[in-house]
C-alpha positions in Angstrom: -28.2 -10.5 26.7 -28.6 -11.0 29.6 -25.6 -12.9 31.9 -25.9 -16.1 34.0 -24.0 -16.2 36.7 -23.2 -19.4 39.5 -22.3 -19.1 43.1 -21.3 -21.6 44.7 -20.3 -21.4 48.5 -21.2 -23.3 51.7 -22.8 -20.8 53.6 -25.6 -19.2 52.7 -24.9 -16.2 54.4 -22.0 -15.4 52.0 -24.3 -16.8 49.1 -26.8 -14.4 49.8 -24.1 -11.6 50.1 -23.0 -11.9 47.0 -26.6 -12.5 45.3 -27.0 -9.2 46.5 -23.9 -7.9 45.0 -25.8 -8.6 41.6 -29.2 -7.1 42.5 -28.0 -3.5 41.4 -27.1 -5.0 38.0 -30.0 -6.2 35.8 -28.2 -7.7 33.1 -27.6 -10.4 35.7 -29.6 -13.7 36.5 -27.8 -15.1 39.0 -27.9 -18.8 40.7 -26.7 -20.1 43.9 -25.7 -23.7 44.6 -24.0 -24.8 48.1 -21.3 -28.2 47.2 -19.3 -29.2 44.5 -21.8 -31.8 43.2 -24.3 -29.4 42.5 -21.8 -27.1 40.5 -21.2 -29.9 38.7 -24.2 -30.6 38.1 -25.4 -27.3 36.8 -21.8 -26.9 34.3 -23.6 -30.7 33.1 -26.8 -28.9 32.4 -26.7 -24.6 32.3 -24.6 -22.5 29.7 -23.1 -19.7 32.5 -20.9 -17.0 31.8 -19.3 -16.7 35.1 -18.9 -18.6 38.1 -18.0 -17.4 41.6 -17.0 -19.9 44.1 -14.8 -19.9 48.0 -12.2 -22.7 48.3 -13.7 -24.2 51.3 -14.6 -27.8 49.3 -14.8 -30.5 51.8 -15.8 -33.1 49.3 -12.6 -33.4 46.9 -9.3 -30.9 47.0 -9.8 -27.4 46.0 -7.4 -28.1 42.7 -9.3 -30.6 41.7 -12.7 -29.0 42.1 -11.4 -26.2 39.7 -9.8 -28.9 37.1 -13.4 -30.2 37.0 -15.1 -27.0 36.0 -12.7 -26.8 33.4 -12.9 -30.2 32.4 -17.0 -28.8 32.3 -16.5 -25.3 31.3 -13.2 -24.7 29.8 -14.6 -21.3 28.6 -16.4 -20.0 32.2 -14.2 -17.6 34.0 -14.0 -18.2 38.0 -13.4 -16.0 40.3 -12.2 -17.6 43.4 -12.8 -15.8 47.1 -11.5 -17.3 50.1 -10.9 -16.1 53.7 -7.2 -17.7 52.9 -5.2 -16.1 51.0 -1.9 -16.8 50.7 0.9 -16.3 47.5 1.1 -19.8 46.9 -3.0 -20.7 47.0 -3.0 -17.8 44.8 -0.1 -19.6 42.5 -2.0 -22.5 42.4 -5.4 -21.5 41.7 -4.0 -19.2 38.8 -2.2 -22.2 37.4 -5.8 -23.8 37.0 -6.8 -20.9 35.4 -8.6 -18.6 37.2 -9.8 -15.3 36.0 -9.3 -14.0 39.6 -8.6 -14.0 42.8 -9.9 -12.3 45.7 -9.4 -12.9 49.8 -12.5 -11.8 52.2 -13.7 -9.9 53.6 -13.8 -7.7 50.1 -15.0 -4.9 49.3 -17.8 -4.4 47.0 -17.0 -2.4 44.2 -13.6 -4.4 43.6 -15.9 -7.3 43.4 -18.1 -5.5 41.1 -14.9 -4.7 38.9 -13.8 -7.7 38.5 -17.1 -9.5 37.8 -17.5 -6.8 34.8 -14.1 -7.3 33.5 -14.8 -11.4 33.9 -18.1 -10.7 31.7 -16.8 -8.7 29.5 -13.7 -11.6 28.2 -16.9 -14.3 29.0 -18.8 -12.3 26.4 -15.6 -11.4 23.9 -15.0 -15.6 24.2 -18.5 -16.6 22.9 -18.3 -13.8 20.6 -15.0 -15.5 18.9 -16.4 -18.9 19.3 -19.6 -17.8 17.2 -17.2 -16.0 14.3 -14.4 -18.5 14.3 -17.8 -21.4 14.2 -18.9 -19.3 11.3 -15.5 -18.6 9.3 -15.4 -22.3 9.9 -18.6 -23.2 8.4 -18.6 -21.1 5.3 -15.3 -22.5 4.7 -16.5 -25.9 4.8 -15.8 -28.1 1.8 -19.4 -28.5 1.3 -20.0 -24.8 0.4 -17.8 -24.5 -2.4 -19.7 -24.7 -5.2 -19.0 -27.0 -7.8 -20.4 -30.7 -10.0 -18.2 -30.6 -12.4 -15.4 -33.1 -12.4 -12.9 -31.1 -12.4 -14.0 -29.0 -8.8 -14.7 -32.5 -7.8 -11.5 -33.3 -8.1 -9.9 -30.4 -7.1 -11.9 -30.6 -3.6 -10.2 -34.4 -3.0 -7.0 -32.9 -3.6 -7.9 -30.0 -0.5 -9.7 -32.7 1.7 -7.1 -35.6 1.1 -4.3 -32.6 1.9 -6.0 -30.8 4.9 -5.1 -32.3 7.8 -1.5 -32.5 7.2 1.4 -29.1 7.5 2.4 -30.1 3.4 3.1 -27.1 1.9 0.5 -26.6 -1.0 1.0 -24.3 -4.2 -2.7 -23.5 -5.6 -2.5 -22.3 -9.1 -5.4 -21.3 -11.6 -6.1 -18.0 -13.2 -7.6 -14.7 -11.8 -10.5 -14.8 -9.6 -10.7 -19.1 -9.6 -11.0 -19.2 -6.6 -7.5 -19.7 -4.7 -7.6 -17.9 -2.0 -11.4 -19.4 -0.8 -9.6 -23.2 -1.2 -6.9 -21.5 1.0 -8.9 -20.4 3.6 -10.9 -23.6 3.1 -7.5 -25.9 3.8 -6.5 -23.9 6.9 -10.0 -24.0 8.8 -10.1 -27.9 7.4 -6.8 -28.5 9.3 -5.2 -29.1 12.3 -4.1 -25.5 12.9 -7.9 -24.3 12.8 -7.8 -22.6 15.6 -4.2 -20.9 15.0 -4.2 -17.9 13.1 -4.7 -17.6 9.2 -2.5 -14.6 7.8 -3.2 -13.6 4.1 -0.6 -11.9 2.1 -0.6 -10.9 -1.7 3.1 -10.4 -2.9 1.4 -8.1 -5.5 -0.3 -6.0 -4.0 2.6 -4.7 -1.4 5.5 -2.8 -3.3 8.9 -4.6 -3.4 10.8 -2.5 -1.5 7.8 -3.1 1.5 7.7 -6.8 1.4 11.0 -8.1 2.8 10.0 -6.0 5.7 6.2 -7.0 5.7 7.3 -11.1 5.4 10.6 -11.1 8.2 9.8 -7.8 10.5 12.7 -5.8 11.4 14.1 -4.7 14.9 14.2 -1.0 16.0 16.8 0.8 14.0 17.1 -1.4 11.3 16.8 1.3 8.7 15.0 5.1 8.7 11.6 4.9 10.4 12.5 1.8 11.9 11.0 3.2 15.8 10.2 -0.3 17.3 10.5 -3.9 16.8 8.1 -5.3 14.3 7.4 -9.0 13.7 6.7 -9.9 10.3 3.8 -11.9 8.6 5.6 -15.2 8.8 6.3 -14.4 12.7 2.6 -13.3 13.1 1.2 -16.5 11.4 2.7 -18.7 14.6 0.4 -21.8 15.3 -1.4 -21.2 12.2 -1.0 -21.1 8.0 0.7 -18.4 6.0 -1.2 -17.9 2.9 1.4 -16.5 0.2 -1.0 -14.9 -2.5 0.5 -14.5 -6.2 4.2 -15.5 -5.1 5.5 -15.4 -9.1 5.7 -11.6 -8.3 8.7 -11.7 -5.8 12.2 -10.2 -6.3 14.7 -12.8 -6.6 16.6 -11.4 -3.7 13.3 -12.2 -1.4 13.2 -15.7 -3.0 16.4 -16.8 -1.9 15.1 -15.8 1.6 11.5 -17.1 1.7 13.4 -20.6 0.1 15.1 -20.4 3.8 12.0 -20.6 5.3 10.2 -22.5 3.4 13.2 -25.5 4.1 13.5 -25.0 7.5 11.4 -22.8 9.7 13.4 -20.2 10.5 14.2 -16.5 9.9 15.8 -13.4 10.6 14.9 -10.2 10.8 15.3 -6.3 8.8 18.6 -5.4 11.1 18.6 -9.0 13.3 21.0 -11.4 14.4 18.6 -13.7 16.5 17.2 -16.7 14.3 13.8 -17.1 14.6 11.8 -20.7 14.5 8.0 -20.0 13.3 6.2 -23.0 13.3 3.8 -22.7 10.1 1.8 -24.1 7.1 2.8 -22.4 4.2 0.3 -22.3 1.0 1.7 -20.7 -1.9 -0.9 -19.2 -4.9 0.2 -18.0 -8.4 -2.3 -17.0 -12.0 0.7 -17.6 -13.5 2.6 -20.8 -15.3 5.8 -21.1 -12.5 7.4 -23.7 -14.7 7.5 -21.2 -17.4 9.0 -18.7 -15.2 11.6 -20.9 -13.8 12.6 -22.0 -17.5 12.8 -18.2 -18.4 14.8 -17.5 -15.4 12.8 -15.4 -13.3 11.7 -18.0 -10.9 14.0 -19.6 -8.9 14.0 -23.8 -9.0 14.8 -24.9 -5.9 11.9 -22.4 -4.4 9.3 -23.3 -7.1 10.2 -27.4 -6.0 10.2 -26.3 -2.2 6.6 -25.1 -2.9 5.1 -27.7 -4.8 4.9 -30.6 -2.5 1.1 -30.4 -3.4 -0.1 -28.7 -6.7 -3.5 -27.8 -7.1 -4.9 -26.8 -9.9 -8.3 -25.0 -9.7 -10.1 -24.2 -13.6 -11.7 -21.3 -15.2 -15.4 -21.4 -15.3 -15.5 -21.7 -19.0 -14.4 -24.9 -18.4 -16.8 -25.9 -15.8 -20.0 -24.3 -17.8 -22.1 -27.2 -15.5 -21.2 -24.6 -12.5 -22.1 -21.9 -13.3 -26.2 -21.6 -12.8 -25.1 -23.4 -9.4 -23.0 -20.9 -8.8 -25.4 -17.8 -9.9 -28.0 -19.1 -7.7 -26.0 -19.1 -4.8 -24.5 -15.5 -5.3 -28.4 -14.2 -5.7 -29.0 -15.7 -2.3 -25.9 -15.0 -0.8 -26.5 -11.0 -2.2 -30.6 -10.7 -1.7 -30.5 -11.4 2.2 -27.3 -9.3 2.3 -29.7 -6.3 0.4 -32.7 -7.6 2.4 -34.6 -8.3 -0.7 -37.4 -11.0 -1.3 -36.1 -14.4 -2.7 -34.9 -13.3 -6.4 -34.9 -16.2 -9.4 -32.6 -15.6 -13.0 -34.1 -15.8 -16.1 -34.1 -18.2 -19.2 -32.9 -15.4 -21.0 -30.4 -14.6 -18.7 -29.8 -18.2 -17.6 -28.9 -19.0 -21.7 -26.6 -15.7 -21.6 -24.6 -17.0 -18.7 -23.8 -19.7 -20.4 -22.8 -18.7 -23.8 -20.5 -15.8 -21.9 -17.0 -16.9 -21.9 -16.6 -15.2 -18.2 -12.6 -14.0 -18.4 -12.6 -13.3 -14.8 -13.8 -16.5 -13.4 -16.1 -16.6 -10.7 -15.3 -13.3 -9.6 -16.8 -12.1 -12.3 -19.5 -13.7 -12.2 -20.8 -13.5 -8.5 -19.9 -9.1 -9.2 -22.2 -9.4 -12.3 -25.1 -11.2 -9.7 -24.7 -8.1 -7.2 -24.8 -5.5 -9.8 -27.9 -7.5 -11.1 -29.7 -7.9 -7.6 -29.0 -3.6 -6.3 -30.9 -3.0 -9.8 -33.5 -5.5 -9.6 -36.9 -4.5 -8.4 -38.5 -7.1 -8.9 -38.1 -11.1 -8.6 -36.4 -12.6 -11.6 -33.2 -11.1 -13.3 -33.9 -10.2 -16.9 -31.0 -9.2 -19.6 -31.2 -5.8 -18.6 -30.1 -5.7 -15.4 -26.7 -7.7 -17.1 -23.5 -4.9 -18.3 -24.5 -4.9 -21.8 -21.5 -5.8 -22.9 -21.9 -9.4 -21.3 -25.8 -9.5 -23.2 -23.7 -8.3 -26.3 -21.2 -10.8 -26.2 -23.3 -13.7 -25.9 -25.2 -12.8 -28.7 -22.0 -12.9 -31.2 -21.5 -16.0 -29.9 -24.5 -18.1 -30.6 -24.5 -16.1 -33.6 -21.6 -17.9 -34.7 -22.3 -21.1 -33.3 -25.6 -21.5 -35.9 -24.0 -19.7 -38.4 -21.8 -21.2 -40.8 -21.3 -18.6 -43.0 -19.7 -16.8 -39.6 -17.6 -19.5 -39.7 -16.3 -20.7 -43.0 -14.4 -23.9 -43.7 -11.8 -24.0 -46.5 -11.8 -26.7 -48.2 -11.2 -28.0 -51.9 -12.4 -30.7 -53.1 -10.0 -33.1 -54.4 -9.8 -33.6 -58.5 -10.4 -37.7 -58.1 -13.8 -36.9 -55.8 -14.5 -37.7 -52.4 -16.9 -39.9 -51.0 -19.8 -38.0 -48.8 -20.3 -40.6 -46.8 -16.4 -41.2 -45.5 -16.1 -37.5 -45.3 -19.2 -37.4 -42.5 -17.7 -40.1 -40.8 -14.0 -38.8 -40.6 -15.5 -35.4 -39.0 -18.2 -37.3 -36.1 -14.7 -39.6 -35.7 -12.8 -36.1 -35.0 -15.3 -34.4 -33.2 -15.2 -37.5 -30.6 -12.0 -37.3 -31.1 -11.6 -34.1 -29.6 -14.2 -33.8 -27.0 -13.0 -37.4 -25.6 -16.1 -39.1 -26.4 -18.4 -36.5 -25.0 -21.0 -37.2 -27.1 -22.9 -33.9 -26.5 -19.9 -32.0 -26.9 -19.1 -33.2 -30.0 -22.7 -32.5 -31.6 -22.4 -28.8 -30.5 -18.8 -28.9 -32.4 -20.3 -30.0 -35.7 -23.0 -27.8 -35.2 -26.2 -30.9 -34.6 -28.0 -31.5 -32.0 -27.9 -33.9 -30.3 -30.7 -36.7 -31.4 -29.1 -36.0 -35.2 -25.8 -36.7 -33.8 -26.9 -39.9 -32.1 -28.5 -40.8 -35.9 -25.2 -40.6 -37.5 -23.6 -42.2 -34.8 -25.8 -45.3 -36.2 -25.2 -45.1 -39.3 -21.6 -45.2 -39.3 -21.6 -47.8 -36.4 -19.9 -45.8 -34.2 -22.0 -46.4 -30.6 -19.9 -48.0 -28.1 
């Protein structure tokens, strides 16, 4: 990486001296300027990793000049050199975010050390910025795969609540993408610049969970050799995602309730009340209302965290998303493993559509990753899939098209019946069960869509 350094000094001799310092640094390119106007123009047009300047700026006041620099390049480290050093001027420039302050005459080694530190900070800042942009892009709403009405409705709710600080409760089976939605909420909120702290309550032993959440003071218990901040404190200015919140004990639920209500807490062994500026998102794969009725979850906490509930549907209820998700994971893992583009064969598509996906999106992702590892060509076939998935899909297909597999228990009444009336009743019931979805109703009756439509016309059931 080549670092671009801008030197701004109104003395030509000083510009030459400073440029010579960088002659020994092969990874830098130096640009020099003699006045404030040109300096600000450069910052408008080009990106630099470091600015070195003095404070003799006749066009504008020195602090106004530094403010203008920060306005144009907020992350740019600035090293100020001046022959008029004083404690007061040092404090003034440091208040404007200056990285370092050196008086002239200076020793080259001291300047080089300051430059290396500044360039390292600049590099880390740029890297952090790119990583954050990548995270924000990854968790952009457009990157959440799904065209089904259920996913569309969930994303609409996410979009509505993301710009607020309201507490959100995400529910859904394991593997439906609750953490993905929580991250999307954070990175599309006004708190995106703050931390996102994640804690899975089911993954931490109960005797450790309280200290993880609230932290502790030195000497609070045996082994507490120094003060430790809890996850609530670490999330200050950002978002705290409490996954599997249903696994908390009643005692911890009571303490969490206080934080949710007041945004205040005390560390274990401490007496100081600590305020925390956080947004709380919770998730669970269990029915909290049932747990409340069973006395296993506090009713008051449930109502506090369910201000804005979002429910994620299981994959089996949004089958139209299976193939788009498959293609997404194929691209992801083939790129990650350095393989040529891979597609899914027609037989595998059929297997995927028939499989129940009890593990939801996470199961599909794991199956695709395994298949990409095993695939030596450019098409995923049945041999690349777990045997259990292939077998289960064949059983489902056999049951669907073999009436013997699911026999109908029905006795003809003694007085007989009208076959047409019975058929009309069955067609009507199929439409009611599928909420007028003709494709699904046809499948319920083991009919093709064309045959089912004929029955609709026959009995005058077309809307």
